[in-house]
C-alpha positions as CSV (number, residue, x, y, z in Angstrom):
1,M,40.5,274.7,88.5
2,P,43.2,276.3,90.6
3,E,42.7,277.2,94.2
4,V,42.3,280.9,94.6
5,Y,41.4,280.9,98.3
6,G,41.4,278.7,101.3
7,S,38.2,277.1,102.6
8,T,37.1,276.5,106.1
9,R,34.3,274.1,105.2
10,L,34.5,270.4,105.9
11,K,34.9,268.1,102.9
12,T,32.1,265.8,104.0
13,D,29.5,266.5,101.3
14,V,28.4,263.5,99.2
15,V,27.6,263.6,95.5
16,Y,25.9,260.5,94.0
17,M,26.3,260.1,90.2
18,K,23.7,258.4,88.0
19,N,26.3,255.8,87.0
20,G,26.6,254.7,90.6
21,D,29.8,256.6,91.6
22,K,29.8,258.2,95.1
23,I,32.1,261.2,95.7
24,T,32.9,262.6,99.1
25,C,34.0,266.2,98.8
26,E,33.2,269.9,99.5
27,I,30.5,271.2,97.2
28,R,31.6,274.7,96.0
29,S,28.9,275.8,93.6
30,L,26.6,275.0,90.7
31,E,26.8,277.4,87.7
32,Q,26.1,277.0,84.0
33,G,25.2,273.3,84.4
34,Q,28.5,272.5,86.2
35,L,28.7,271.3,89.8
36,T,32.1,272.4,91.1
37,I,33.5,270.2,94.0
38,K,36.8,270.0,95.9
39,Q,38.1,266.6,97.2
40,E,40.3,266.6,100.2
41,Y,43.1,264.7,98.5
42,A,43.0,266.7,95.2
43,N,45.0,269.9,94.4
44,S,42.3,271.4,92.3
45,T,38.5,271.5,91.9
46,V,36.5,269.3,89.6
47,A,33.5,270.2,87.5
48,L,30.7,267.7,87.2
49,D,27.8,267.7,84.7
50,W,24.7,268.5,86.7
51,E,22.6,266.4,84.4
52,K,24.7,263.3,85.3
53,V,24.4,264.0,89.1
54,D,21.7,261.8,90.7
55,R,21.6,263.5,94.1
56,I,23.6,265.4,96.7
57,E,23.9,265.3,100.5
58,T,25.4,268.0,102.7
59,Q,25.1,269.4,106.3
60,Q,26.4,272.9,105.3
61,P,24.3,276.0,104.2
62,F,23.9,277.1,100.6
63,V,21.9,279.6,98.6
64,V,19.9,277.9,95.9
65,A,18.1,279.6,93.0
66,D,15.5,278.1,90.7
67,T,14.3,278.9,87.2
68,R,11.7,281.3,88.5
69,G,14.3,283.4,90.3
70,N,13.3,282.2,93.8
71,A,16.2,281.9,96.2
72,F,16.4,279.6,99.3
73,N,18.9,279.5,102.1
74,G,19.6,276.4,104.1
75,I,20.9,272.8,104.2
76,L,20.4,270.7,101.1
77,S,19.3,267.1,100.7
78,E,18.0,264.8,98.0
79,K,16.4,261.5,98.7
80,T,16.9,258.3,96.6
81,D,14.4,258.0,93.7
82,Q,13.0,261.5,94.3
83,S,13.7,264.2,91.7
84,F,13.7,267.3,93.9
85,L,16.1,269.1,96.1
86,T,15.0,270.0,99.7
87,I,16.3,273.2,101.3
88,V,15.8,273.5,105.1
89,G,16.9,276.8,106.8
90,S,16.0,280.5,107.0
91,T,14.0,280.0,103.8
92,T,12.7,276.5,103.2
93,G,11.5,275.0,99.9
94,K,11.7,272.2,97.4
95,I,13.0,272.5,93.8
96,S,12.9,270.0,91.1
97,H,16.4,268.7,90.3
98,D,16.1,269.9,86.7
99,E,15.0,273.4,87.8
100,V,18.0,274.1,90.0
101,V,19.9,277.0,88.3
102,S,22.6,277.8,90.9
103,I,24.0,276.7,94.2
104,Q,26.3,279.0,96.1
105,Q,28.1,278.7,99.4
106,T,26.8,281.0,102.2
107,G,28.0,282.0,105.6
108,E,31.3,283.1,104.0
109,T,33.0,286.5,103.4
110,F,32.1,289.1,100.8
111,V,35.2,288.1,98.8
112,R,34.0,284.5,98.5
113,R,30.9,285.6,96.6
114,L,32.9,287.5,94.0
115,K,33.7,285.9,90.6
116,G,35.2,287.3,87.5
117,S,37.8,287.1,84.8
118,I,40.6,289.0,83.1
119,D,42.1,288.5,79.7
120,L,44.8,290.1,77.5
121,G,45.5,290.1,73.8
122,L,48.5,291.5,71.9
123,D,49.0,291.6,68.1
124,F,52.1,292.9,66.2
125,A,52.7,293.5,62.5
126,Q,56.4,294.1,61.5
127,S,55.6,295.6,58.1
128,N,54.1,298.8,59.5
129,S,55.0,298.4,63.2
130,Q,51.3,298.1,64.1
131,K,50.6,297.1,67.7
132,N,47.2,296.2,69.1
133,L,46.6,295.7,72.8
134,T,43.3,294.5,74.3
135,L,42.5,294.2,78.0
136,Q,39.1,292.9,79.2
137,S,37.7,292.1,82.6
138,D,34.5,291.4,84.5
139,L,33.5,291.1,88.1
140,T,30.1,289.9,89.6
141,Y,28.7,289.6,93.1
142,Q,25.6,287.4,93.7
143,A,23.7,287.4,97.0
144,T,20.3,285.9,97.8
145,R,18.4,288.7,96.2
146,Q,21.0,291.1,95.0
147,F,23.2,291.1,91.9
148,F,26.0,293.4,90.9
149,A,28.2,293.2,87.7
150,V,30.8,295.4,86.1
151,T,32.6,294.7,82.8
152,S,35.3,296.7,81.1
153,S,37.1,296.6,77.8
154,S,40.1,298.6,76.5
155,Q,41.7,298.6,73.0
156,F,44.9,300.5,72.1
157,T,46.4,300.6,68.6
158,S,49.6,302.3,67.4
159,Q,51.0,302.4,63.9
160,Q,53.8,304.2,62.0
161,E,52.8,307.5,60.4
162,T,49.2,307.5,61.9
163,N,47.8,308.7,65.2
164,N,47.4,306.2,68.0
165,T,43.8,305.2,68.8
166,S,42.2,304.0,72.0
167,E,38.8,303.0,73.2
168,T,37.5,302.1,76.7
169,T,34.1,301.0,77.8
170,V,32.9,300.2,81.3
171,K,29.3,298.9,82.0
172,S,28.0,298.3,85.5
173,E,24.6,297.3,86.9
174,Y,23.0,296.6,90.2
175,F,19.7,294.9,90.7
176,H,17.5,293.7,93.6
177,Q,14.9,291.1,93.2
178,L,11.3,292.4,93.6
179,R,9.4,290.1,96.0
180,K,9.8,286.5,94.8
181,S,9.6,287.1,91.1
182,N,11.8,287.2,88.0
183,W,11.5,291.1,88.1
184,Y,14.4,293.2,89.4
185,G,14.8,296.9,90.2
186,G,18.1,298.7,90.3
187,G,20.4,301.0,88.3
188,I,23.0,301.3,85.6
189,A,26.2,303.3,85.1
190,N,27.9,303.0,81.6
191,F,31.0,304.9,80.4
192,L,32.7,305.2,77.0
193,S,35.9,306.9,75.8
194,S,36.8,306.7,72.1
195,S,39.5,308.6,70.3
196,E,38.2,307.3,67.0
197,Q,34.8,308.9,67.6
198,Q,36.4,311.9,69.4
199,I,34.6,311.2,72.7
200,S,36.7,312.1,75.7
201,L,34.1,310.6,78.1
202,R,30.4,309.7,77.8
203,S,28.7,308.9,81.1
204,T,25.2,307.4,81.4
205,F,23.4,306.9,84.7
206,G,19.9,305.6,85.2
207,G,17.3,303.7,87.1
208,A,16.3,300.4,85.6
209,L,13.8,297.5,85.7
210,A,14.9,294.0,84.5
211,I,13.2,290.7,83.9
212,R,14.6,287.2,83.2
213,P,12.1,285.4,80.9
214,V,14.6,282.6,80.5
215,Y,16.8,281.6,83.4
216,T,18.3,278.1,83.5
217,N,21.6,276.6,84.5
218,K,22.7,276.8,80.8
219,T,20.9,279.7,79.2
220,N,20.1,283.2,80.5
221,L,18.0,285.9,78.8
222,S,17.6,289.3,80.5
223,L,15.6,292.3,79.3
224,I,16.4,295.7,80.8
225,G,14.5,299.0,80.5
226,A,15.8,302.3,82.0
227,L,15.5,306.0,82.2
228,A,19.0,307.5,82.0
229,Y,20.9,310.8,82.1
230,T,23.8,311.1,79.7
231,S,26.6,313.6,79.9
232,E,29.2,313.7,77.1
233,K,32.5,315.5,76.9
234,D,33.9,315.5,73.4
235,A,37.6,315.7,72.5
236,S,39.2,319.1,72.4
237,N,38.5,321.1,69.2
238,A,35.6,318.6,68.3
239,T,32.3,320.0,67.2
240,S,29.2,318.2,68.4
241,T,26.1,317.7,66.3
242,A,23.9,316.9,69.4
243,S,23.4,318.1,72.9
244,T,26.1,317.0,75.4
245,Q,23.5,316.7,78.2
246,A,20.5,314.5,77.5
247,L,17.7,312.4,79.0
248,D,17.6,309.1,77.3
249,S,15.5,306.0,77.4
250,A,17.6,302.8,77.4
251,V,16.8,299.2,76.6
252,A,19.0,296.2,76.6
253,V,19.0,292.5,75.7
254,Q,21.5,290.2,77.5
255,F,21.8,286.6,76.3
256,S,24.2,283.9,77.2
257,T,24.3,280.2,76.7
258,F,26.7,277.6,77.9
259,R,27.7,274.1,76.7
260,F,29.4,271.7,79.0
261,D,32.2,271.2,76.6
262,S,33.5,274.6,77.9
263,T,32.1,276.9,75.2
264,N,30.2,280.0,76.2
265,F,28.4,282.5,74.0
266,A,27.4,285.9,75.3
267,T,25.6,288.8,73.5
268,T,24.7,292.2,74.9
269,V,22.9,294.9,73.0
270,W,22.1,298.4,74.4
271,I,20.0,301.0,72.6
272,Y,19.6,304.6,73.7
273,P,16.8,306.6,72.0
274,S,17.1,310.2,73.2
275,L,14.1,311.8,74.8
276,T,15.4,315.4,74.8
277,S,17.1,315.2,71.3
278,P,14.3,313.6,69.2
279,G,15.7,311.4,66.4
280,R,19.0,310.7,68.0
281,V,19.8,307.0,68.7
282,R,22.9,305.4,70.1
283,M,23.6,301.6,70.2
284,T,26.4,299.3,71.5
285,I,26.8,295.6,70.6
286,N,29.1,293.2,72.3
287,Q,29.5,289.6,71.1
288,D,31.8,287.2,72.9
289,V,32.7,283.5,72.5
290,Y,34.7,281.8,75.2
291,Y,36.4,278.4,75.0
292,K,38.0,277.0,78.2
293,F,41.0,275.0,77.2
294,Y,42.8,274.3,80.5
295,K,41.3,274.5,84.0
296,D,40.2,278.1,84.4
297,F,42.1,279.4,81.4
298,Y,40.3,280.3,78.2
299,V,40.5,282.0,74.8
300,R,37.9,284.7,73.9
301,A,36.9,286.0,70.5
302,S,35.1,289.4,70.8
303,F,33.3,291.7,68.5
304,Y,32.1,295.2,69.4
305,S,30.2,298.1,67.8
306,N,29.5,301.6,69.0
307,Y,26.9,303.5,66.9
308,D,25.7,307.1,67.0
309,N,23.5,308.5,64.3
310,R,24.6,312.0,65.3
311,P,28.4,311.7,65.9
312,V,30.9,314.4,66.3
313,V,31.6,316.3,63.1
314,G,34.2,314.4,61.1
315,A,33.9,311.2,63.3
316,P,32.5,307.9,62.0
317,S,28.9,307.1,63.1
318,N,29.9,303.5,63.8
319,N,33.1,302.3,65.4
320,L,33.5,298.5,65.3
321,G,36.3,296.0,65.9
322,A,37.2,292.5,66.8
323,S,39.8,291.0,69.1
324,S,41.1,287.7,70.4
325,T,42.5,287.3,73.9
326,V,43.7,284.7,76.5
327,G,42.3,284.9,80.0
328,W,41.8,283.4,83.4
329,S,38.5,283.2,85.4
330,F,38.1,282.9,89.2
331,R,35.3,282.1,91.6
């Protein structure tokens, strides 16, 4: 992985592998079953399979999360022939090695806690001069008990003798852990603009509760329930079949699973049954498959669907599409 920032930490951490190897390095993070380290004599970071790590030693502070959503802040140590990680600091605890979900550096700047990705796809057909441009990005921030994420996706299509089409979606969420549990409280803000469905801008804001029934270093399942206000501005000269101001309920399922061979699957489904327009239901589906082919570079195959059972007059009730892009991730 390429260096995207300088580090002031000493590279005196030690990682002991189950095959007997001993690695002196700087421990960067543990995510999705990968322990990322940086050796003093190397130009890039290295990802190690957490299942093949026997134990680690460090005198530097980290934030560690377990499968129950508990977070601990302190210095880490694992003893020989003992299968748990000890954290000593402002919050002290012990976590079984197999139940460690994430390890993040602490005592650093806000920017150091950001991670994200950006990718781009471009297709061209000479026969009809069709051009398809796709731009996608995401950004997340993880603290001891707070989590923020924003994702965006834009598609633009042009073709001879037809109107250009475009669609942009932005989804953001903020959650704060409730006590030491796998429940979180927060809010959502989602936006949609679609020329195909004649929506100039649809904005949804709401308060939300979330739970993580499955939270491991390779698989994550989150369920979200929200009460939301939706405001919709249709395209000029469009005729709406539903109210442009509504109070909606909202539920979401977010699922992701990761394999150490660099393949990541992520699915997000949002459903919005209207409370003030009985019978109206909207739904969005996003399915992404990532494959990391070189360091932090990856290819992504994406599928999306935006459904509304009461669309603008003359517009399709369901707008769906697929894309392939090449991207870069950073942490």
